C-alpha positions as a Markdown table, in Angstrom:
| # | Residue | x | y | z |
|---|---|---|---|---|
| 1 | Met | 0.0 | 0.0 | 0.0 |
| 2 | Ile | 2.7 | 2.5 | 0.9 |
| 3 | Arg | 4.7 | 1.7 | -2.2 |
| 4 | Thr | 1.6 | 2.1 | -4.3 |
| 5 | His | 0.8 | 5.4 | -2.7 |
| 6 | Arg | 4.4 | 6.7 | -3.2 |
| 7 | Phe | 4.5 | 5.5 | -6.7 |
| 8 | Leu | 1.2 | 7.3 | -7.5 |
| 9 | Val | 2.4 | 10.5 | -5.9 |
| 10 | Ala | 5.7 | 10.2 | -7.8 |
| 11 | Ala | 4.0 | 9.5 | -11.0 |
| 12 | Cys | 1.6 | 12.5 | -10.6 |
| 13 | Leu | 4.6 | 14.7 | -9.7 |
| 14 | Leu | 6.4 | 13.6 | -12.9 |
| 15 | Gly | 3.3 | 14.0 | -15.0 |
| 16 | Ala | 3.2 | 10.3 | -15.8 |
| 17 | Val | -0.4 | 10.0 | -14.6 |
| 18 | Met | -2.9 | 12.0 | -16.6 |
| 19 | Ile | -5.9 | 13.1 | -14.6 |
| 20 | Pro | -9.0 | 14.2 | -16.6 |
| 21 | Ala | -10.0 | 17.8 | -16.1 |
| 22 | Ala | -13.0 | 18.4 | -13.9 |
| 23 | Pro | -16.1 | 20.1 | -15.2 |
| 24 | Ala | -15.9 | 23.9 | -14.9 |
| 25 | Ser | -18.7 | 23.9 | -12.4 |
| 26 | Ala | -16.9 | 21.5 | -9.9 |
| 27 | Ala | -15.9 | 23.3 | -6.7 |
| 28 | Leu | -13.0 | 22.1 | -4.6 |
| 29 | Thr | -13.8 | 20.5 | -1.3 |
| 30 | Pro | -11.8 | 21.8 | 1.7 |
| 31 | Asp | -9.9 | 19.3 | 3.8 |
| 32 | Glu | -11.2 | 17.9 | 7.1 |
| 33 | Cys | -10.1 | 21.2 | 8.8 |
| 34 | Gly | -12.0 | 23.4 | 6.4 |
| 35 | Phe | -8.8 | 24.5 | 4.7 |
| 36 | Leu | -8.1 | 25.2 | 1.0 |
| 37 | Asp | -4.5 | 25.9 | 0.0 |
| 38 | Asp | -4.7 | 29.0 | -2.2 |
| 39 | Ile | -1.1 | 28.5 | -3.5 |
| 40 | Ile | -2.0 | 25.1 | -5.1 |
| 41 | Ile | -5.0 | 26.8 | -6.7 |
| 42 | Ser | -3.0 | 29.9 | -7.9 |
| 43 | Val | -0.3 | 27.7 | -9.5 |
| 44 | Tyr | -2.9 | 25.9 | -11.5 |
| 45 | Asn | -4.7 | 29.2 | -12.4 |
| 46 | Gly | -1.5 | 31.0 | -13.2 |
| 47 | Ala | -0.1 | 28.3 | -15.4 |
| 48 | Leu | -3.1 | 26.5 | -16.9 |
| 49 | Asp | -5.9 | 29.1 | -16.5 |
| 50 | Arg | -8.0 | 26.6 | -14.5 |
| 51 | Asp | -8.5 | 25.3 | -11.0 |
| 52 | Pro | -7.0 | 21.9 | -10.2 |
| 53 | Thr | -9.4 | 18.9 | -10.2 |
| 54 | Gln | -10.2 | 17.6 | -6.8 |
| 55 | Val | -7.9 | 14.7 | -7.3 |
| 56 | Glu | -5.0 | 16.9 | -8.4 |
| 57 | Tyr | -5.6 | 19.2 | -5.5 |
| 58 | Asp | -5.8 | 16.3 | -3.0 |
| 59 | Val | -2.5 | 14.8 | -4.1 |
| 60 | Trp | -0.6 | 18.1 | -3.8 |
| 61 | Asn | -2.3 | 19.1 | -0.5 |
| 62 | Ala | -1.5 | 15.7 | 1.0 |
| 63 | Glu | 2.2 | 16.0 | 0.1 |
| 64 | Ile | 2.4 | 19.5 | 1.4 |
| 65 | Glu | 0.7 | 18.6 | 4.7 |
| 66 | Arg | 3.0 | 15.6 | 5.0 |
| 67 | Gln | 6.0 | 17.8 | 4.7 |
| 68 | Ile | 4.7 | 20.4 | 7.2 |
| 69 | Phe | 3.7 | 17.9 | 9.9 |
| 70 | Thr | 6.9 | 15.9 | 9.6 |
| 71 | Gly | 9.0 | 19.0 | 10.0 |
| 72 | Glu | 10.2 | 19.2 | 6.4 |
| 73 | Asp | 10.1 | 22.3 | 4.2 |
| 74 | Pro | 6.8 | 22.5 | 2.3 |
| 75 | Asn | 8.4 | 24.9 | -0.2 |
| 76 | Glu | 10.0 | 21.9 | -1.9 |
| 77 | Ala | 6.6 | 20.5 | -2.6 |
| 78 | Tyr | 5.4 | 23.8 | -4.1 |
| 79 | Arg | 8.6 | 23.9 | -6.2 |
| 80 | Ile | 7.9 | 20.4 | -7.5 |
| 81 | Leu | 4.3 | 21.3 | -8.1 |
| 82 | Gly | 5.5 | 24.2 | -10.2 |
| 83 | Leu | 8.0 | 22.1 | -12.2 |
| 84 | Ala | 5.3 | 19.5 | -12.8 |
| 85 | Ile | 2.6 | 22.0 | -13.9 |
| 86 | Phe | 4.9 | 24.2 | -16.0 |
| 87 | Gly | 6.5 | 21.1 | -17.6 |
| 88 | Ser | 3.2 | 19.4 | -18.3 |
| 89 | Gly | 1.9 | 18.8 | -21.8 |
| 90 | Glu | -1.1 | 21.0 | -21.0 |
| 91 | Tyr | 1.2 | 24.0 | -20.3 |
| 92 | Leu | 3.6 | 23.3 | -23.1 |
| 93 | Ala | 0.7 | 23.3 | -25.5 |
| 94 | Lys | 0.2 | 27.0 | -24.7 |
| 95 | Ala | 3.6 | 27.6 | -26.5 |
| 96 | Ala | 4.3 | 30.5 | -24.0 |
| 97 | Thr | 6.9 | 33.1 | -25.0 |
| 98 | Asn | 9.5 | 34.0 | -22.4 |
| 99 | Arg | 7.4 | 37.1 | -21.5 |
| 100 | Asp | 4.2 | 34.9 | -21.2 |
| 101 | Tyr | 6.1 | 32.4 | -19.1 |
| 102 | Val | 7.3 | 35.2 | -16.7 |
| 103 | Arg | 3.7 | 36.6 | -16.4 |
| 104 | Asp | 2.5 | 33.1 | -15.7 |
| 105 | Leu | 5.1 | 32.6 | -12.9 |
| 106 | Tyr | 4.1 | 35.9 | -11.2 |
| 107 | Leu | 0.4 | 34.8 | -11.3 |
| 108 | Ala | 1.2 | 31.3 | -10.2 |
| 109 | Phe | 3.6 | 31.9 | -7.3 |
| 110 | Leu | 3.1 | 35.5 | -6.3 |
| 111 | Asn | -0.6 | 35.7 | -7.1 |
| 112 | Arg | -0.2 | 39.1 | -8.8 |
| 113 | Pro | 0.7 | 40.6 | -12.1 |
| 114 | Ala | 4.3 | 41.1 | -13.0 |
| 115 | Glu | 5.8 | 44.6 | -12.7 |
| 116 | Thr | 6.7 | 46.1 | -16.1 |
| 117 | Gly | 10.1 | 47.6 | -16.6 |
| 118 | Pro | 13.6 | 46.7 | -15.8 |
| 119 | Ser | 12.9 | 45.1 | -12.3 |
| 120 | Gly | 10.1 | 42.8 | -13.2 |
| 121 | Leu | 8.8 | 41.3 | -16.5 |
| 122 | Asp | 11.7 | 42.7 | -18.6 |
| 123 | Tyr | 14.3 | 41.6 | -16.1 |
| 124 | Phe | 13.1 | 37.9 | -15.9 |
| 125 | Ala | 12.4 | 37.6 | -19.6 |
| 126 | Gly | 16.0 | 38.9 | -20.1 |
| 127 | Leu | 17.4 | 36.2 | -17.8 |
| 128 | Leu | 15.6 | 33.6 | -19.9 |
| 129 | Lys | 17.0 | 35.1 | -23.1 |
| 130 | Gln | 20.5 | 35.1 | -21.5 |
| 131 | Gly | 20.3 | 31.3 | -20.9 |
| 132 | Val | 18.6 | 30.9 | -17.5 |
| 133 | Thr | 16.4 | 27.8 | -17.8 |
| 134 | Arg | 12.7 | 27.9 | -17.2 |
| 135 | Pro | 13.0 | 25.4 | -14.3 |
| 136 | Gly | 15.8 | 27.6 | -12.9 |
| 137 | Leu | 13.4 | 30.6 | -13.0 |
| 138 | Ile | 10.8 | 28.6 | -11.0 |
| 139 | Ala | 13.4 | 28.0 | -8.3 |
| 140 | Tyr | 14.1 | 31.7 | -8.2 |
| 141 | Phe | 10.4 | 32.5 | -7.7 |
| 142 | Thr | 9.9 | 29.8 | -5.1 |
| 143 | Asp | 13.0 | 30.9 | -3.2 |
| 144 | Ser | 12.0 | 34.6 | -3.2 |
| 145 | Asp | 11.2 | 36.2 | 0.1 |
| 146 | Glu | 7.8 | 37.2 | -1.3 |
| 147 | Phe | 6.8 | 33.6 | -2.0 |
| 148 | Leu | 8.3 | 32.3 | 1.2 |
| 149 | Asp | 6.2 | 34.8 | 3.2 |
| 150 | Arg | 3.2 | 33.6 | 1.3 |
| 151 | Val | 4.0 | 29.9 | 2.1 |
| 152 | Ala | 4.5 | 30.8 | 5.8 |
| 153 | Ala | 1.2 | 32.6 | 6.0 |
| 154 | Thr | -0.7 | 29.9 | 4.1 |
| 155 | Asn | 0.7 | 27.1 | 6.2 |
| 156 | Lys | 0.2 | 29.0 | 9.5 |
| 157 | Glu | -3.5 | 29.2 | 8.5 |
| 158 | Arg | -3.4 | 25.5 | 7.7 |
| 159 | Val | -1.9 | 24.5 | 11.0 |
| 160 | Gln | -4.1 | 26.8 | 13.1 |
| 161 | Gly | -7.2 | 25.6 | 11.2 |
| 162 | Cys | -6.4 | 22.0 | 12.4 |
| 163 | Gly | -5.9 | 23.2 | 16.0 |
| 164 | Ala | -2.3 | 22.0 | 16.0 |
| 165 | Ala | -0.1 | 23.3 | 18.9 |
| 166 | Thr | 2.9 | 24.1 | 16.8 |
| 167 | Gly | 3.2 | 25.7 | 13.4 |
| 168 | Pro | 5.1 | 24.5 | 10.3 |
| 169 | Thr | 8.8 | 24.5 | 10.4 |
| 170 | Gly | 11.2 | 25.6 | 7.7 |
| 171 | Val | 9.0 | 28.2 | 6.1 |
| 172 | Thr | 9.9 | 31.4 | 7.9 |
| 173 | Gly | 12.4 | 33.5 | 5.9 |
| 174 | Ser | 15.0 | 33.0 | 3.3 |
| 175 | Thr | 18.7 | 33.2 | 3.0 |
| 176 | Gly | 18.5 | 33.1 | -0.8 |
| 177 | Pro | 18.0 | 36.0 | -3.3 |
| 178 | Thr | 15.4 | 38.6 | -2.6 |
| 179 | Gly | 13.4 | 37.3 | -5.5 |
| 180 | Pro | 11.0 | 39.0 | -7.9 |
| 181 | Thr | 10.0 | 41.8 | -5.6 |
| 182 | Gly | 11.5 | 44.6 | -7.7 |
| 183 | Asp | 14.9 | 44.5 | -6.0 |
| 184 | Thr | 17.2 | 43.0 | -8.5 |
| 185 | Gly | 20.5 | 44.4 | -7.3 |
């Protein structure tokens, strides 16, 4: 059972399992604590212009909760989510330009439009033009202070909603780059 579950999670993470899209009218069901992870939802919306299906949501939510409640860093699950979604056939079929890709990253991870000018959209599209890979740019966004603050707030809400005595670990702050917050220097 455990091997089957891990295989299914790994297969979903790698995009090997295709899950049919839910009807547009299907609403996501919160977990047993009444919580819906808005980051999972925004990654799907930002990249694919749709909500995740209930099955897609449940797989990612379970992995993120596992990481939180075992003391691991849930940011890694969000990064893998981004790599899986932005590397999926569904996303690749959009044939996004570098500028489109950067806009989608802003919407997916920061839940806001990209800034125009040299510190936002132009900066990150320029990095791609200079040879930074698209997966590398996902890592930049998921390591940014702005995204890490969003992860900490989301998962604090998750833990409080379940009445846990302690909050998630490994999601408060960053020693990496400042990320896509306009400060590129």
